[in-house]
C-alpha positions as CSV (number, residue, x, y, z in Angstrom):
1,M,-1.6,20.3,-4.6
2,T,-1.4,20.9,-1.0
3,V,-0.5,18.5,1.5
4,V,-2.5,18.5,4.8
5,T,-1.1,17.9,8.0
6,V,-2.0,16.2,11.3
7,S,-1.3,16.7,14.6
8,D,-2.8,15.7,17.9
9,A,-4.4,18.6,20.2
10,P,-4.2,16.9,23.2
11,Q,-5.5,20.4,24.9
12,A,-8.4,19.9,23.2
13,Q,-8.7,16.1,22.6
14,R,-8.5,15.7,19.3
15,F,-6.3,15.5,16.5
16,E,-6.1,18.2,13.8
17,A,-6.0,18.7,10.1
18,R,-4.8,21.3,8.2
19,L,-4.3,22.8,4.4
20,G,-2.2,25.6,4.3
21,G,-1.9,26.6,7.7
22,E,-5.9,26.7,7.8
23,L,-7.5,24.0,9.9
24,A,-9.3,22.0,7.7
25,G,-10.4,18.9,9.6
26,F,-10.3,17.6,13.4
27,A,-11.3,13.7,15.3
28,E,-12.2,14.2,18.6
29,Y,-11.2,11.7,21.3
30,I,-11.7,10.6,24.7
31,R,-7.7,8.6,25.8
32,T,-7.4,6.1,28.6
33,P,-3.6,4.8,28.6
34,R,-5.0,1.5,26.7
35,L,-7.7,2.9,24.7
36,I,-8.9,5.7,22.4
37,A,-12.4,6.3,20.9
38,F,-12.6,8.5,18.0
39,V,-16.2,10.0,19.5
40,H,-16.7,12.3,16.0
41,T,-14.4,13.4,13.1
42,E,-15.5,16.5,10.8
43,V,-14.4,18.6,7.7
44,D,-14.9,21.6,6.8
45,P,-17.0,22.0,4.0
46,A,-14.5,24.2,1.6
47,Y,-12.1,21.1,1.7
48,E,-14.5,18.4,1.4
49,G,-13.8,15.6,-1.3
50,Q,-9.5,16.6,-0.7
51,G,-8.6,14.1,0.9
52,V,-8.7,15.3,4.3
53,G,-10.7,12.9,6.5
54,S,-8.7,10.4,5.1
55,A,-5.3,11.9,5.8
56,L,-6.8,13.0,9.6
57,T,-7.9,9.4,10.3
58,R,-5.1,7.4,8.5
59,S,-2.8,9.4,10.9
60,A,-4.9,9.6,14.4
61,L,-5.1,5.8,13.8
62,D,-1.5,5.6,12.7
63,A,-0.5,7.5,15.9
64,A,-3.0,5.3,18.2
65,R,-1.0,2.1,16.3
66,A,2.5,3.8,17.7
67,E,1.5,4.1,21.5
68,G,0.2,0.8,21.2
69,L,-3.9,2.0,21.5
70,E,-6.8,0.1,21.1
71,V,-9.2,1.9,18.7
72,L,-12.7,2.4,19.5
73,A,-14.4,3.8,16.4
74,A,-18.0,5.2,18.0
75,C,-18.1,8.0,14.7
76,P,-18.9,6.3,11.9
77,F,-16.5,7.9,9.3
78,V,-13.7,7.0,11.6
79,S,-15.4,3.3,11.8
80,G,-16.2,2.8,7.6
81,W,-12.9,4.4,6.5
82,M,-11.2,1.1,9.1
83,A,-14.1,-0.5,7.5
84,R,-12.6,0.3,4.5
85,H,-8.5,-0.5,5.4
86,P,-8.6,-3.6,6.3
87,D,-4.6,-4.0,7.2
88,Y,-6.3,-1.4,10.8
89,L,-8.3,-3.4,11.7
90,S,-6.3,-5.1,14.2
91,L,-6.8,-2.1,16.2
92,S,-10.5,-2.4,17.3
93,Y,-11.4,-2.8,20.8
94,K,-12.4,-6.0,21.5
95,N,-14.6,-6.5,24.8
96,R,-12.8,-8.7,27.1
97,S,-15.3,-8.6,30.1
98,R,-17.5,-11.8,30.8
99,V,-20.1,-9.9,32.8
100,T,-23.2,-11.2,31.3
101,D,-26.9,-10.1,32.2
């Protein structure tokens, strides 16, 4: 079994997952000093079902936690993954605005 390696590629605004040096997937983000919004996650069809998406998401969320960032999971994959792993729900962005219509 090949190990999935995940790294941040800030110049591309995404985390990248590689298997054997080959790009297997990525999670695009928008980052501010306090927040990271995951907007799109994609795994190459050749690597689906091999845990790439899970490893990618876990690593990206662990990096957000280490940096003290809140997470806005606009991407359905990241949102669903967080829902299935409640120990990551504490990272979820909470709107604190008091503005109403």
